[in-house]
C-alpha positions as CSV (number, residue, x, y, z in Angstrom):
1,M,-4.7,-7.8,79.3
2,P,-4.4,-9.8,76.0
3,R,-2.9,-8.0,73.1
4,Q,-4.3,-8.5,69.7
5,S,-3.5,-7.4,66.3
6,I,-6.3,-6.3,64.0
7,S,-6.6,-4.7,60.5
8,L,-8.9,-1.8,60.2
9,A,-10.4,-0.2,57.3
10,N,-8.8,3.2,56.4
11,Q,-11.9,5.2,57.3
12,N,-12.2,3.3,60.8
13,D,-8.6,3.9,61.3
14,E,-9.0,7.7,60.7
15,W,-12.0,7.9,62.9
16,L,-10.0,6.4,65.7
17,K,-7.0,8.6,65.2
18,K,-9.5,11.8,65.2
19,Q,-11.1,10.3,68.5
20,V,-7.5,10.1,70.2
21,K,-6.4,13.5,68.6
22,S,-9.5,15.1,70.1
23,E,-8.6,13.4,73.4
24,E,-12.1,11.6,73.3
25,F,-10.1,8.7,74.1
26,S,-6.3,8.4,75.3
27,S,-5.6,5.6,72.8
28,K,-7.0,3.7,69.9
29,S,-7.1,0.6,72.3
30,E,-9.3,2.5,74.6
31,A,-11.7,3.4,71.9
32,I,-12.2,-0.1,70.8
33,N,-12.6,-1.4,74.2
34,Y,-15.2,1.2,74.8
35,L,-17.0,0.3,71.5
36,I,-16.8,-3.5,72.2
37,K,-18.5,-2.8,75.6
38,Q,-21.1,-0.7,74.1
39,A,-22.0,-3.4,71.5
40,R,-22.0,-6.2,74.4
41,S,-24.3,-3.8,76.5
42,Q,-26.6,-3.5,73.5
43,E,-26.6,-7.2,72.9
44,E,-27.5,-7.9,76.6
45,Y,-30.5,-5.2,76.2
46,Y,-31.7,-6.8,73.0
47,E,-31.5,-10.2,74.7
48,F,-33.5,-8.9,77.7
49,V,-36.1,-7.3,75.5
50,R,-36.4,-10.6,73.3
51,N,-36.9,-12.6,76.5
52,K,-39.8,-10.2,77.7
53,I,-41.4,-10.2,74.3
54,D,-41.2,-14.1,74.1
55,S,-42.4,-14.1,77.7
56,G,-45.3,-12.1,77.0
57,E,-46.3,-14.0,73.9
58,K,-46.2,-17.2,75.8
59,S,-48.6,-16.0,78.5
60,G,-51.5,-15.5,76.0
61,F,-54.0,-13.0,75.7
62,A,-54.7,-10.3,78.5
63,K,-58.2,-10.3,79.9
64,K,-60.7,-7.5,78.6
65,Q,-60.2,-4.5,80.8
66,T,-61.5,-1.0,80.7
67,R,-59.0,1.9,80.6
68,E,-59.7,2.6,84.5
69,E,-59.0,-1.0,85.4
70,M,-55.8,-0.9,83.4
71,L,-54.7,2.3,85.1
72,T,-55.3,0.9,88.5
73,E,-53.5,-2.1,87.8
74,F,-50.5,-0.2,86.6
75,K,-50.5,2.2,89.4
76,K,-50.7,-0.3,92.0
77,D,-47.0,-1.3,91.2
78,L,-45.9,2.3,91.4
79,P,-43.9,3.3,94.6
80,D,-46.0,5.8,96.8
81,V,-44.7,9.4,96.4
């Protein structure tokens, strides 16, 4: 695993120390790797949502439906329980 040297603001360093002391993480490196993983995961989710929004906007307006028609359409894709 590549080693990195980083500078942290005092309050961030103190927060990391508290996480290790409380045994939330076994080391500062573990905590930082976890935080980076969470940020990457969030970024991937936002990209997924942006793509869905773009796709929806490009597909144009939906046809006019009654509540019952919409409910029937939504239910057809649900698994039978």
